[in-house]
C-alpha positions in Angstrom: -0.2 -0.6 15.6 3.5 0.1 15.1 5.2 0.5 11.7 8.9 -0.2 11.1 11.3 0.7 8.4 12.5 -2.0 6.0 16.1 -1.6 7.4 14.8 -2.6 10.8 12.9 -5.8 9.7 15.3 -7.0 7.0 18.4 -9.0 7.7 21.5 -7.9 5.9 21.7 -5.6 2.9 19.6 -7.6 0.5 16.1 -9.0 0.6 15.3 -12.3 -1.2 12.2 -12.1 -3.3 9.5 -14.7 -3.8 10.5 -15.1 -7.4 14.2 -15.6 -6.5 15.5 -12.1 -7.2 17.2 -9.9 -4.7 17.0 -6.2 -4.1 19.1 -3.8 -2.1 17.4 -2.8 1.1 18.4 0.8 0.6 16.5 1.0 -2.6 13.2 0.3 -0.9 13.7 1.8 2.6 10.6 4.0 2.2 8.3 1.0 2.5 7.2 0.3 6.0 5.5 -2.6 7.8 3.2 -3.1 10.8 1.1 -5.8 12.4 -2.4 -4.5 13.2 -4.6 -5.6 16.1 -6.6 -8.7 15.3 -9.1 -10.7 17.2 -9.4 -13.5 14.7 -7.4 -16.6 14.0 -5.2 -14.9 11.5 -2.6 -12.2 12.2 -3.1 -9.1 10.1 -0.5 -6.9 8.6 -0.3 -3.6 6.7 2.3 -2.0 4.4 2.8 1.7 3.9 4.9 4.1 1.8 6.8 7.2 3.0 5.9 9.9 0.5 7.3 12.9 2.4 9.5 13.4 5.5 6.4 13.4 7.7 3.8 11.6 5.5 2.8 7.9 5.0 0.4 6.6 2.4 -1.5 3.4 3.3 -4.8 1.7 2.8 -7.8 3.3 4.7 -9.0 -0.1 6.0 -5.7 -0.4 7.9 -6.6 2.5 10.2 -10.4 2.5 9.9 -12.0 1.4 13.2 -15.5 1.5 11.8 -17.1 3.5 14.6 -16.2 7.0 13.4 -12.8 6.7 14.9 -9.4 6.3 13.2 -6.6 4.3 14.5 -3.5 6.3 15.6 -0.5 4.2 14.7 3.2 4.9 15.4 6.4 4.4 13.6 9.7 3.3 15.2 12.8 5.1 13.8 16.2 5.2 15.4 14.8 3.8 18.7 12.2 6.6 18.8 8.5 5.9 18.7 6.8 8.7 16.7 3.0 9.0 16.8 1.0 9.4 13.6 -2.3 11.0 12.9 -4.2 9.4 10.1 -7.0 10.8 7.9 -9.1 8.6 5.6 -10.4 9.6 2.1 -13.9 10.9 2.5 -15.0 8.9 -0.5 -14.0 5.7 1.4 -15.8 6.8 4.6 -19.0 7.4 2.6 -19.5 3.6 2.6 -21.3 1.7 5.3 -19.1 -0.3 7.6 -20.1 -4.0 7.8 -18.1 -7.1 8.4 -14.8 -5.1 8.6 -15.2 -3.5 5.2 -17.1 -0.5 3.8 -19.7 -0.8 1.0 -21.6 1.7 -1.1 -24.7 -0.2 -2.2 -23.5 -3.4 -3.8 -20.0 -2.1 -4.4 -17.0 -1.7 -2.1 -15.7 1.7 -1.0 -12.9 1.6 -3.6 -11.0 4.8 -2.7 -9.2 2.8 0.0 -6.6 5.4 0.9 -5.3 7.1 4.0 -2.7 9.8 4.7 -0.8 9.8 8.0 1.1 12.7 9.4 4.2 11.6 11.4 4.9 13.8 14.5 8.7 14.0 15.0 8.5 16.9 17.3 10.6 19.0 15.0 13.6 16.6 15.4 13.8 14.5 12.3 15.4 11.1 12.8 18.7 10.5 10.9 17.2 7.4 9.1 14.4 9.6 7.8 16.7 12.4 6.7 18.7 9.8 4.7 15.7 8.8 2.5 14.6 9.7 -1.0 10.8 9.7 -0.7 8.5 8.0 -3.1 6.6 10.1 -5.6 2.9 10.0 -6.3 1.6 10.3 -9.9 -2.0 11.6 -9.6 -2.1 12.8 -13.2 -1.6 9.5 -14.9 -4.6 7.0 -15.0 -4.0 3.3 -14.6 -4.8 1.7 -17.9 -5.4 -1.9 -19.0 -2.3 -3.8 -20.3 0.0 -1.4 -18.4 2.9 -2.9 -16.5 2.8 -2.4 -12.7 5.0 -3.5 -9.8 3.2 -4.8 -6.7 4.8 -4.5 -3.3 4.1 -5.6 0.2 5.1 -7.5 3.3 2.4 -10.2 3.0 2.6 -13.9 2.9 4.2 -16.1 0.3 1.6 -18.9 0.4 -2.2 -18.7 0.4 -5.2 -21.1 0.4 -8.8 -20.8 -0.8 -11.6 -21.5 1.5 -15.2 -21.0 0.2 -13.8 -18.8 -2.6 -12.1 -16.6 0.0 -8.3 -16.0 0.2 -6.4 -16.7 3.4 -2.7 -17.0 4.3 -1.6 -20.6 4.4 -0.3 -20.8 7.9 0.9 -24.4 7.4 3.4 -23.1 4.9 3.8 -19.4 5.5 2.4 -16.2 7.0 3.4 -12.6 6.8 6.9 -12.6 8.0 8.2 -9.1 7.7 10.0 -9.8 4.4 9.4 -7.3 1.6 8.2 -8.9 -1.7 7.7 -7.4 -5.1 6.4 -8.7 -8.3 5.7 -7.6 -11.9 2.1 -7.7 -13.1 -0.1 -6.3 -15.8 -3.3 -4.3 -15.2 -6.3 -6.2 -16.4 -9.1 -3.7 -15.6 -8.7 0.1 -15.4 -10.6 2.3 -12.9 -14.2 2.4 -13.9 -14.2 -1.1 -15.3 -14.3 -3.2 -12.1 -17.8 -4.2 -11.0 -16.9 -3.8 -7.3 -15.7 -0.2 -7.3 -15.0 2.7 -9.7 -11.6 3.6 -8.2 -10.2 0.1 -8.4 -7.8 -1.2 -11.0 -7.2 -4.9 -11.0 -4.6 -7.6 -11.9 -5.2 -11.3 -12.6 -2.8 -13.9 -11.2 -2.6 -17.7 -11.6 -2.8 -19.2 -8.2 0.7 -20.1 -7.0 2.4 -19.0 -10.2 2.3 -15.2 -10.7 2.4 -12.3 -8.3 -0.8 -11.2 -6.5 -1.7 -9.1 -3.6 -1.6 -11.2 -0.5 -3.2 -10.8 3.0 -0.7 -8.5 4.7 0.1 -6.5 1.6 -2.8 -4.0 2.3 -1.5 -0.5 1.8 1.5 -1.5 -0.3 2.2 0.9 -3.2 1.9 -0.1 -6.8 4.5 1.4 -9.1 4.9 2.2 -12.7 8.3 2.8 -14.5 9.8 0.1 -12.3 10.6 -3.6 -12.5 11.7 -6.2 -10.1 14.9 -6.5 -12.2 16.1 -3.0 -11.4 15.5 0.0 -9.2 14.4 2.7 -11.7 15.0 6.2 -10.7 11.7 7.4 -12.1 9.3 5.0 -10.4 6.0 6.4 -9.4 3.1 5.3 -7.2 -0.2 5.0 -9.0 -2.2 3.0 -6.5 -2.4 1.1 -3.2 -3.1 -2.5 -2.5 -6.7 -2.9 -1.2 -8.0 -6.5 -1.4 -7.8 -9.9 -3.1 -10.5 -12.3 -4.3 -10.5 -15.8 -5.8 -12.3 -16.3 -9.1 -13.2 -19.9 -10.1 -12.2 -20.8 -13.7 -14.0 -23.2 -16.0 -11.3 -25.8 -15.4 -12.1 -25.8 -11.6 -8.9 -23.9 -10.7 -8.7 -20.4 -9.2 -7.3 -17.1 -10.5 -6.5 -14.4 -8.0 -8.0 -10.9 -8.6 -6.0 -8.2 -6.9 -7.8 -4.9 -6.4 -5.8 -1.7 -6.0 -7.1 1.8 -5.2 -6.0 4.2 -7.9 -4.6 7.6 -6.8 -5.1 9.1 -10.3 -8.7 10.1 -9.5 -10.0 13.7 -9.0 -11.4 12.7 -5.6 -8.1 11.6 -4.2 -6.1 14.5 -5.7 -8.5 17.1 -4.4 -8.7 15.6 -1.0 -4.9 15.2 -0.7 -4.3 18.8 -1.7 -6.8 20.0 0.9 -5.1 17.7 3.5 -1.8 19.5 2.7 -3.4 22.9 2.8 -4.4 22.3 6.4 -0.8 21.6 7.3 0.8 24.3 5.2 2.2 26.2 8.3 4.0 23.0 9.4 5.8 22.7 6.0 4.3 19.3 5.3 4.9 18.0 1.7 4.0 15.1 -0.4 6.3 14.2 -3.3 4.4 14.6 -6.6 1.8 17.0 -5.1 3.3 20.1 -3.5 6.9 19.1 -4.1 8.3 18.0 -7.5 10.1 14.7 -8.2 13.8 15.3 -8.0 13.4 18.3 -5.6 15.2 17.3 -2.4 14.3 15.0 -0.7 12.0 13.5 -3.3 13.4 10.8 -5.6 13.9 11.6 -9.2 
C-alpha cells in the first residue's frame, strides 16, 4: 500500500472539484492517497492527512488486517519510498473483526483512527520540508448543525445495491483526484445508533457531498469552506463509512459516518503514542506542537 502526495497525483496547479470549483494544489498538499490491496471486484482506496513531518492520520480500517497484524504502508516522496509504521486506536481494536469491519456488540467500532510514523531515516525530503502540516482540534466536539468540509480521493458516482453503497464503475471510480465538499453535521458523537464516536452528515443522493468509497481516512475540517483556503482550518474527524437510507418517497439519502477525534479516548491514546516517540522528536500539530508554530499551519 503506497501513499502519494497530491502534487504527484494531480495534473497542473489546480484541481477541479466535483461541484465545479477549483483549488490550488499547494493549499492541500498535506492530503495523501493510496490504493489498498483488494481481492474483490472493486478497487479500494484510502486518504490520509499529514499532521506532522513524520506523522499521517488515516482510518484504522485502511491498515487493519484483522488478524492481529497491522499493514505497513509506504509513502513516495521525491522519488523516495519511505516506510511507515501504523498503530490503531485501542478502542477500535476492541471490536470483533467480521466481514472486513469491527463490531462491538450491535455497533461498529467507531473510533476508526490510526496514526502512522513515517521513517525518513533522518533525511527529510524537500517536498515534506515545504509543507505546513494540518492541525488537529481534539478539544472541540463536533456538534449538530455545525458546518464541516469533507475531503477525499474517492469516486464521483455511486450506486445503491441492496441498500449498500458502491462506486459506479460504469461512470466513475476513484481516480486519484482530490474532491472536497461543504456539509452540515446532522448527528453529534453519542447520537448515532451505530457508534458513540461517530458524527454523521446526510446527503441527497447525487446532489450534495457525501463520503464515497475511496474517501476512507480523509480528514473533516472546520473553519474551512470549499470557496477558500482558510488559514485556521482544523481537523475534527476522519471519514469512516457510508450507508444508504431509504426515504418514504422511495429515494435514498446517504449517511456519512466520520470518527471524531474530540474524544477523551483518542486524545489520551495519541498523547501516549507521542510519548513513546519523544526521543525521536515526533510531533503532531495541535497536540504537542501548537498551531502556527513551524511547521504547523496557523
